[in-house]
C-alpha positions, 0 to 999 in steps of 0.5 A: 513539516508543520505540526498541528496539535489537534491532529497529534492529539487525534493520532494519540487518541485513535491508536490506529493500526496503520499509524506509520503509513498514515503519517507518511501519507500525511507528510506527502500530502502536506509537502505537495503544496504549502497552502494545504493544511491538516485538521480534524473534522467530523472525527476524521483527519482532513487535508484542505485548502479553501475547503476540504480536499482529502479525507481519511475514511475508515481510519480504524481498518487495516487498509488505508482509504483516502476520499478526494471530495471533488475527485470527479473534477480532477482532469485526466485519468488516474487508475488509482482513483476509484468511484463513479459518482458525481463528486468523490473519488477514493484511493485505497491502499491495500498494503502498508508497503504501497502507502509507504512508497516501497516497492512491492509486487505479486503474481496476480494468479498466485494470490487469488484462489481458483474459486470465488476469487472476486470476493477477495480484496486483491481480485480487482487490483493490479500488481506490478510484475517485477523481480526484486533482488536479492531473492531466492532463485532456482539454480539449474545446476544445484542438484549436480553441485549437491550430489557430486560426481558419484550421484550420492549426496555429499556433505562436507566431502562425506557421502550420505 
């Protein structure tokens, strides 16, 4: 990956809370097309080719927000792009795992509170429902294995 000294100075000065995933996104965007370059404009990290394409907005916040300056003109449907205006679209990464490309999952009903759920940042997001392994799973015979034939809890062959 080509290194821009101006961008490296910006990273050193800002000391961002999510610097590692932002750097990973930078690698991904720069690798997408060799004509894309990164630079600092208006105090923010910008990726461009013949104009500004993508801007890192609200860089000091915990989550990562990318603004696609002409995102409304991108043909097709992209569920990760948010916005309804005539030009810009936003891609928000709520978790560093998502920005880093790692697998993650959640049961939506477990992470949203029963009251005022729509005020939480996770309410309007969809989460993949996967089972990641290794994991902790209930073993149906666990109590039988632990109690033994006598019904008393045994540790190292001695009844408690």
